[in-house]
C-alpha positions in Angstrom: 140.0 85.3 79.1 140.2 89.2 81.3 136.0 89.1 80.5 135.7 85.5 81.8 138.1 86.2 84.9 136.3 89.5 85.9 132.7 87.8 85.9 134.2 84.7 88.5 135.9 88.0 90.5 132.7 88.3 92.7 131.7 84.6 92.4 135.4 84.1 94.4 134.3 86.6 97.2 131.5 84.7 98.0 133.2 82.0 98.0 136.3 83.1 100.3 133.6 84.0 102.5 132.3 81.1 102.7 135.6 79.2 103.4 135.4 81.5 106.9 133.0 78.5 108.1 136.6 76.5 108.1 138.9 78.7 110.5 136.2 80.2 112.5 134.9 78.3 115.5 131.2 80.4 116.5 129.1 81.9 114.6 129.7 85.7 113.9 128.2 88.2 116.3 125.5 90.5 116.2 127.8 92.9 116.3 130.2 91.9 113.8 127.1 91.0 111.3 125.7 94.2 111.4 129.4 95.7 111.0 129.5 93.1 107.7 126.2 94.6 106.5 126.7 98.1 106.4 129.6 97.2 104.5 128.2 95.2 102.1 125.2 98.0 101.5 127.9 100.7 101.6 129.7 99.4 98.4 126.3 98.7 96.5 124.7 102.0 96.9 128.0 103.2 95.7 128.6 101.1 93.2 124.8 101.6 91.9 125.1 105.5 91.6 129.1 105.8 90.1 128.9 102.7 87.9 125.6 101.9 87.3 123.3 105.3 87.5 125.8 107.9 86.8 126.7 105.6 83.3 123.2 105.2 82.4 122.5 109.0 82.1 125.7 110.2 80.3 124.6 107.4 77.6 121.4 109.1 77.2 123.2 112.9 77.0 121.5 113.0 73.2 117.9 112.8 74.5 118.8 116.7 75.9 116.8 117.1 79.4 114.8 113.8 79.2 118.7 111.7 79.5 117.1 111.1 82.8 114.1 109.1 81.5 116.4 105.5 80.3 117.9 105.7 84.1 114.5 106.0 85.5 112.6 104.0 83.8 115.2 100.6 83.9 115.8 101.8 87.4 112.0 101.2 88.7 111.9 97.8 86.6 114.7 96.8 88.8 113.1 97.7 91.8 110.1 95.8 90.9 111.7 92.8 89.5 113.2 92.2 93.2 110.1 93.0 94.0 108.6 90.6 92.4 111.2 87.6 93.2 110.9 88.5 96.7 106.7 87.5 96.7 107.2 84.4 94.4 110.4 82.9 96.3 110.4 81.1 99.6 113.5 82.7 101.4 114.8 83.5 104.9 117.1 86.0 106.1 119.9 85.3 108.7 118.7 86.4 111.9 114.7 86.3 111.3 112.5 83.1 112.0 109.9 84.8 110.0 110.1 83.6 106.5 108.9 85.7 103.8 107.3 84.5 99.9 104.9 81.9 99.4 104.4 78.7 101.7 106.7 76.6 101.1 108.0 73.2 103.1 111.7 73.9 102.2 114.2 73.6 104.8 115.4 76.7 107.3 118.6 76.0 105.5 117.5 75.9 102.0 115.7 79.5 102.5 118.8 80.8 104.4 120.4 80.3 100.8 117.9 81.5 98.4 117.5 84.5 100.7 121.4 85.0 99.8 120.6 84.0 96.2 118.4 87.2 96.0 121.3 89.1 96.9 123.5 88.3 94.2 121.0 88.3 91.2 121.2 91.6 90.7 124.9 92.1 91.6 125.4 89.5 88.6 123.5 91.3 86.2 125.0 94.8 87.3 129.0 92.9 86.1 127.5 91.6 82.9 125.9 94.5 81.6 129.2 96.7 82.3 131.3 94.1 80.3 128.5 94.2 77.6 128.8 97.9 77.3 132.8 97.7 77.4 132.1 94.5 74.4 130.2 96.9 72.4 132.6 99.3 72.2 130.7 102.0 74.5 133.1 105.0 75.2 131.7 105.4 78.7 132.9 101.6 79.7 135.9 100.7 80.1 137.9 97.3 81.1 139.1 99.4 84.4 135.5 100.4 84.9 134.0 96.8 84.6 136.7 95.6 86.2 136.8 97.9 89.6 132.4 97.0 89.4 133.6 93.3 90.0 136.3 93.9 92.4 133.9 96.0 94.5 131.1 93.4 94.4 133.7 90.8 95.3 134.9 92.8 98.2 131.1 93.2 99.8 130.3 89.3 98.9 133.4 88.3 101.2 131.4 89.2 104.4 128.6 88.1 102.7 129.6 84.6 102.2 130.7 84.8 105.7 127.2 85.3 106.9 125.4 82.4 104.7 128.0 79.9 105.8 128.7 80.5 109.6 124.6 81.0 110.4 124.0 77.9 108.2 127.2 76.1 110.4 125.6 77.4 113.5 122.1 75.8 112.6 123.5 72.0 112.9 125.3 72.1 109.3 129.0 70.7 108.6 131.5 72.8 107.4 131.4 71.0 104.4 127.8 71.8 104.0 128.0 74.8 105.2 130.9 76.2 102.6 129.1 74.0 100.0 125.8 76.4 100.7 127.2 79.4 100.5 129.0 79.2 97.4 126.1 77.8 95.5 124.7 81.3 96.6 126.8 82.7 94.6 126.5 80.6 91.7 123.7 82.7 90.0 126.3 85.7 89.7 128.6 84.3 87.0 125.4 82.9 85.3 123.3 85.9 85.4 126.0 88.3 84.0 126.8 85.7 81.3 122.9 85.8 80.6 123.1 89.5 81.1 125.8 90.2 78.0 124.4 87.9 75.6 120.9 90.0 76.1 122.7 93.6 76.4 124.4 93.0 73.0 121.2 91.8 71.1 119.7 95.3 72.1 122.8 97.7 72.1 120.7 101.0 72.6 118.8 99.5 75.8 121.9 99.8 77.4 121.3 102.7 80.1 118.2 100.6 80.8 120.0 97.7 81.6 122.8 99.8 83.8 119.9 101.4 85.5 118.0 98.1 85.8 121.1 96.4 87.9 121.2 100.0 90.1 117.2 99.5 91.0 117.7 95.5 91.8 120.7 96.4 93.8 119.5 99.8 95.6 115.8 97.4 96.6 118.1 94.9 98.0 120.1 97.3 100.2 117.1 99.0 101.3 114.4 95.8 101.8 117.1 93.6 103.2 120.8 95.2 104.2 119.9 98.4 106.2 117.4 96.5 108.1 119.8 94.0 109.2 122.6 96.3 109.8 120.3 98.8 112.0 118.8 96.4 114.6 119.5 96.2 118.3 122.4 98.0 120.0 124.9 99.5 118.9 123.1 99.8 115.9 125.4 102.7 114.5 128.0 101.0 114.0 126.5 99.4 111.1 126.1 103.2 110.1 129.6 103.8 110.1 130.9 100.4 108.0 127.8 101.9 105.6 129.8 105.3 105.1 133.5 102.9 104.9 132.0 100.3 102.5 130.8 103.3 100.4 134.0 105.2 100.5 135.8 102.3 99.6 133.9 101.5 96.4 133.6 105.6 95.6 137.1 106.2 95.7 138.0 102.9 93.2 135.3 103.6 90.8 136.8 107.3 90.6 140.3 106.7 90.9 140.8 103.5 89.0 137.4 103.4 86.6 
C-alpha cells in the first residue's frame, strides 16, 4: 500500500493543479506562468541530482575510478530517448503557436496535452526506479527517499497541472474538459512508474543505469522546455528566482528527509 500511494502522489499533484480551472476565472498571466515553470524546473534539477545521479554513482563505487560510467551512460540514453520522443510525437507547448514533431492533423488542445505528457514520462520513470530500488533492498534507496522524490515531483506537478488546464480553458474548452485533459496528461506517470518497477526488478544490476536514465530525461525536459518558458519576455529574472526556490525546496526535502 505504501508503494501504491507513493506512485499515485505525483499524479494527485497534477490533478489538484488541474482543478485550479474551477476556482480561477482568468487564464494564468505571463508572470505566473514563468514563475511556475521556474519552480518546476528547480525541483526537477534538484531531484535529478540528489535523488537520481548521486545514488547512481554511489551504487557503482565498486568500479573504482569508473564509478561514473553507469551514470554517464544512463544519463545520455535518457537525453537521447526524450530527444527521440520530441521528434516522433506531435506536440505544442503552452504559449507557442508553432507545433513540434511530425506534421499532424491533431487539434491544438490535443497537442498541448501531449506536450505536458512528454514532461511526465521521465517523472513517472524516476518514481518507479526509486521504488524498484527500495523493493530489491538497495542500501542507498530507502522508503523515505523514494517518498521524498514522489512528494517533490507532486509539488512541481501542481503548477504544471494549472499550466495545462488554464490555457486549455482559455482556448475555449469547458472547465470540465480542461480539467480532464490536465488530469489525463498525468496518467502516464503512474503507468510509467509501474512499468519501470517491473523492468528494474528484472535487471537489478542495471539499477544505476535506470536512475541516471530518468535523470537525463528529466534534465532534457528542463533545458529544452521549462528554462525557455521561464526566461521569455519581461521580468524573466522572476523565473530564475522561482527556479532557485524550487531547487532549494527539493534539496532540503531530499537531504533532510531522504
